[in-house]
C-alpha positions in Angstrom: -5.9 -66.4 45.4 -3.6 -63.7 44.1 -5.5 -61.6 41.5 -4.3 -61.5 37.9 -5.4 -59.5 34.9 -4.4 -59.8 31.3 -5.4 -57.4 28.5 -4.9 -57.2 24.7 -5.3 -54.4 22.3 -5.8 -56.5 19.2 -3.6 -58.8 17.1 -2.5 -57.9 13.6 0.0 -55.3 12.2 0.7 -52.4 14.5 2.2 -49.6 12.5 5.2 -47.8 14.0 3.4 -44.5 14.5 0.7 -46.3 16.6 3.0 -48.5 18.6 3.5 -46.2 21.6 -0.2 -45.4 21.8 -1.2 -49.0 21.8 1.5 -49.9 24.3 0.4 -47.1 26.7 -3.2 -48.0 26.2 -2.9 -51.7 27.2 -0.7 -50.8 30.2 -3.2 -48.2 31.4 -6.1 -50.7 31.0 -4.3 -53.4 32.9 -3.4 -51.1 35.8 -6.9 -49.8 36.0 -8.4 -53.3 36.1 -5.7 -54.5 38.6 -6.5 -51.6 41.0 -10.1 -53.0 41.2 -8.8 -56.5 41.9 -6.3 -55.2 44.4 -9.1 -53.6 46.5 -10.9 -56.9 46.6 -13.1 -56.2 43.6 -14.5 -58.8 41.2 -12.9 -60.2 38.1 -16.1 -59.1 36.3 -15.7 -55.5 37.3 -12.0 -55.6 36.5 -12.4 -56.8 32.9 -15.3 -54.4 32.3 -13.2 -51.5 33.5 -10.1 -52.5 31.5 -12.1 -52.8 28.3 -14.0 -49.6 28.9 -10.6 -47.9 29.2 -9.6 -49.2 25.7 -13.0 -48.4 24.2 -12.4 -44.8 25.2 -9.0 -44.8 23.6 -9.0 -43.9 19.9 -5.9 -46.0 19.3 -8.0 -49.2 19.4 -10.7 -50.6 17.1 -13.4 -50.5 19.8 -15.7 -47.7 21.0 -14.3 -44.4 19.9 -11.8 -45.4 17.1 -13.9 -48.2 15.7 -13.5 -48.9 12.0 -16.4 -48.1 9.6 -18.7 -50.4 7.7 -19.4 -50.1 4.0 -21.8 -47.2 4.6 -19.3 -45.3 6.7 -20.9 -46.0 10.0 -19.6 -47.5 13.3 -21.2 -50.8 14.2 -19.7 -52.5 17.3 -19.8 -55.9 19.1 -19.0 -56.8 22.7 -19.3 -59.7 25.1 -18.7 -60.2 28.8 -18.8 -63.5 30.7 -18.8 -64.6 34.4 -16.9 -67.8 35.1 -18.8 -68.3 38.3 -22.1 -69.3 36.8 -21.4 -69.0 33.0 -23.7 -66.0 32.8 -22.9 -64.0 29.7 -24.1 -60.8 27.9 -23.4 -59.6 24.4 -24.4 -56.9 21.9 -23.8 -56.8 18.2 -24.0 -54.2 15.4 -24.7 -51.4 18.0 -24.3 -47.7 17.1 -24.2 -44.5 19.0 -23.0 -46.0 22.2 -19.6 -45.0 23.7 -19.1 -48.2 25.7 -20.7 -51.4 24.2 -19.1 -53.5 27.0 -21.3 -51.7 29.6 -24.4 -52.5 27.5 -23.3 -56.2 27.3 -23.0 -56.3 31.1 -26.6 -54.9 31.3 -27.8 -57.6 28.9 -26.3 -60.2 31.2 -27.7 -58.7 34.4 -31.0 -57.2 33.4 -32.5 -59.6 30.8 -33.1 -63.3 30.4 -31.2 -63.2 27.1 -27.5 -63.4 26.2 -27.2 -61.4 22.9 -29.1 -58.4 21.7 -28.5 -56.9 18.3 -28.8 -53.7 16.3 -32.2 -51.9 16.8 -33.2 -54.2 19.7 -30.0 -53.4 21.5 -30.6 -49.7 20.8 -34.1 -49.8 22.4 -32.7 -51.8 25.4 -29.9 -49.2 25.8 -32.6 -46.4 25.9 -34.7 -48.3 28.4 -31.6 -48.7 30.6 -30.8 -45.0 30.4 -27.5 -45.5 28.6 -26.6 -42.1 27.1 -26.6 -41.9 23.3 -23.4 -40.7 21.7 -23.6 -39.1 18.2 -22.2 -41.5 15.7 -19.7 -39.0 14.3 -18.1 -38.7 17.8 -17.0 -42.3 17.6 -15.4 -41.8 14.2 -11.7 -40.9 14.1 -9.8 -39.3 11.2 -7.8 -42.6 10.8 -11.0 -44.7 10.5 -12.5 -42.2 8.0 -9.4 -42.1 5.8 -9.2 -45.9 5.8 -12.8 -46.2 4.8 -12.4 -43.8 1.9 -9.2 -45.6 0.8 -11.1 -48.9 0.8 -13.8 -47.4 -1.5 -11.2 -46.7 -4.3 -11.6 -49.1 -7.2 -8.1 -50.6 -6.9 -8.1 -50.9 -3.1 -7.6 -54.1 -1.2 -9.6 -53.9 2.1 -8.0 -57.2 3.1 -4.7 -55.5 3.3 -6.1 -52.9 5.8 -7.7 -55.5 8.0 -4.3 -56.4 9.3 -4.1 -53.2 11.2 -7.0 -53.9 13.6 -7.4 -53.6 17.3 -10.2 -55.6 19.0 -9.7 -55.2 22.7 -10.1 -57.7 25.5 -9.4 -58.6 29.1 -9.4 -61.7 31.3 -9.0 -61.8 35.1 -9.1 -63.9 38.2 -10.0 -62.3 41.5 -9.0 -63.0 45.1 -12.0 -65.3 45.5 -10.9 -67.4 42.5 -13.6 -66.3 40.1 -12.6 -65.7 36.5 -14.2 -63.4 33.8 -13.6 -62.2 30.3 -14.6 -59.2 28.2 -14.1 -58.4 24.5 -15.1 -55.4 22.4 -14.6 -54.4 18.7 -15.6 -52.3 15.8 -15.2 -55.3 13.6 -13.8 -55.3 10.0 -13.2 -52.2 8.0 -15.8 -51.7 5.1 -17.7 -54.8 6.3 -21.3 -55.4 5.1 -23.9 -53.6 7.2 -25.1 -56.0 9.9 -22.0 -58.2 9.9 -21.4 -59.8 13.2 -18.0 -61.3 14.0 -16.6 -63.6 16.6 -16.5 -61.0 19.4 -20.2 -61.2 20.3 -20.4 -65.0 20.0 -19.9 -66.9 23.2 -17.1 -69.5 22.9 -15.5 -67.6 20.0 -14.8 -64.0 21.1 -14.4 -65.1 24.7 -15.3 -67.7 27.3 -14.9 -67.9 31.1 -15.4 -70.9 33.4 -14.2 -71.2 37.0 -13.5 -74.9 36.3 -10.7 -74.0 33.8 -10.1 -70.3 33.2 -10.9 -67.4 30.9 -9.8 -66.3 27.5 -10.4 -63.4 25.1 -9.6 -63.6 21.4 -8.7 -61.2 18.6 -7.9 -61.6 14.9 -9.8 -62.8 11.8 -13.3 -63.2 13.2 -14.7 -65.6 10.6 -11.8 -68.0 11.2 -12.2 -67.7 15.0 -15.9 -68.6 14.7 -15.1 -71.6 12.6 -13.0 -73.2 15.3 -14.7 -71.7 18.3 -11.3 -70.5 19.4 -12.0 -69.3 23.0 -13.7 -72.5 24.0 -11.1 -74.6 22.2 -8.3 -73.1 24.3 -10.1 -73.9 27.5 -10.8 -77.5 26.3 -7.1 -78.0 25.8 -6.5 -76.7 29.3 -9.1 -79.1 30.7 -7.0 -81.9 29.0 -4.0 -80.7 31.1 -2.2 -78.2 28.9 -0.8 -75.0 30.3 -2.4 -71.7 29.2 0.5 -71.0 26.8 0.5 -74.5 25.2 -3.3 -74.5 24.9 -3.2 -71.1 23.2 -0.4 -72.0 20.8 -2.1 -75.4 20.0 -5.5 -73.7 19.3 -3.9 -70.9 17.2 -1.9 -73.4 15.2 -5.0 -75.4 14.5 -6.9 -72.3 13.3 -4.0 -71.4 11.0 -3.6 -74.9 9.5 -7.3 -75.8 9.3 -8.8 -72.5 8.0 -5.8 -70.3 7.3 -6.8 -67.8 10.0 -4.4 -65.7 12.1 -5.2 -64.2 15.5 -4.2 -63.7 19.1 -5.4 -64.7 22.6 -5.0 -63.9 26.2 -5.6 -66.6 28.8 -5.8 -66.9 32.6 -6.2 -70.3 34.3 -8.2 -70.9 37.5 -4.8 -71.3 39.3 -3.6 -67.8 38.1 -1.3 -68.9 35.3 -1.5 -66.6 32.3 -0.5 -66.4 28.6 -0.6 -63.8 25.8 0.0 -65.5 22.5 -0.5 -64.6 18.8 0.1 -65.9 15.3 0.0 -62.4 13.7 3.0 -60.1 13.4 2.1 -58.2 16.5 -0.4 -58.0 19.4 -0.3 -55.3 22.1 -0.8 -56.9 25.5 -0.2 -56.3 29.2 -0.7 -58.3 32.4 -0.4 -57.6 36.1 0.4 -60.4 38.7 2.1 -60.2 42.1 2.2 -56.3 41.7 4.4 -56.8 38.6 3.5 -55.4 35.2 4.5 -57.3 32.1 3.9 -56.0 28.5 4.9 -56.3 24.9 3.9 -56.1 21.3 6.3 -58.2 19.3 6.8 -62.0 19.5 9.2 -62.8 22.3 9.1 -59.2 23.6 8.4 -58.9 27.4 9.1 -55.9 29.5 8.7 -56.0 33.3 8.1 -53.2 35.8 6.8 -53.0 39.3 3.3 -51.6 39.5 4.5 -48.7 41.6 7.2 -47.8 39.0 4.6 -48.1 36.2 2.2 -45.8 38.0 4.9 -43.3 38.7 6.0 -43.2 35.1 2.4 -43.2 33.8 2.2 -39.5 33.1 5.2 -39.8 30.9 3.6 -42.5 28.8 5.3 -45.5 30.4 
């Protein structure tokens, strides 16, 4: 099986000044994940590495760069899933951790549970020796300014939700195993303790070797109502291509509950798709040593991996 990785940096509205940073960020994440696959590494390791790369990138709403809740704090959700045995690990409402995706992987591998939240997740992180990151180190100037703006009496937080950047990755490795990973800071000015779709299996992501893997982004409450990730794989099990399955599920979410979003998909045969019903979604994929990437509907650039790596220092 030829390995494939697809990543997204969030569906929504990507303002012009952030476009290049988002584009560069998803390309770098895809190339880092692909290098693991190329060396015979697992899909699980590849998606974790790709998401970690984006958590560390302040352009995205995950890890450092996460939006703030109503109290001005960062609370993050993440999930990872192994298509080989349907093992999954997730964390929700976690604070003071640089890479929630790493903690989600530890939940999957070191506990009998699938989802740990808030204080319990914090205690588990301490027990696992995960270093604590001061909360303020995860807060960017952009997130702080948005939070303050949303506190103004005449503000419309809904308007600002459109510029969000949940991150995710899906992959298939040389052994034919699939995996998914998704991570987010959630909604700006959300209620303390709010958990969105990302940490919920079947909504924020799903991976099953019998069909494929998907990671979602967009309006979390809408995604949860239709269990978007699992719905896409259901359509693929009925014979749809990844692209048709993604479009059908996104269309259903839009017509049924009025929600917009985006998805990345890889099938168990290595077919892939990156689809969205929002204005933009930054995405990148690598297959057959070729990099494809875009942000706008219908946009798709292609480069060889060697060319992309050579131009990496110039920002792709």
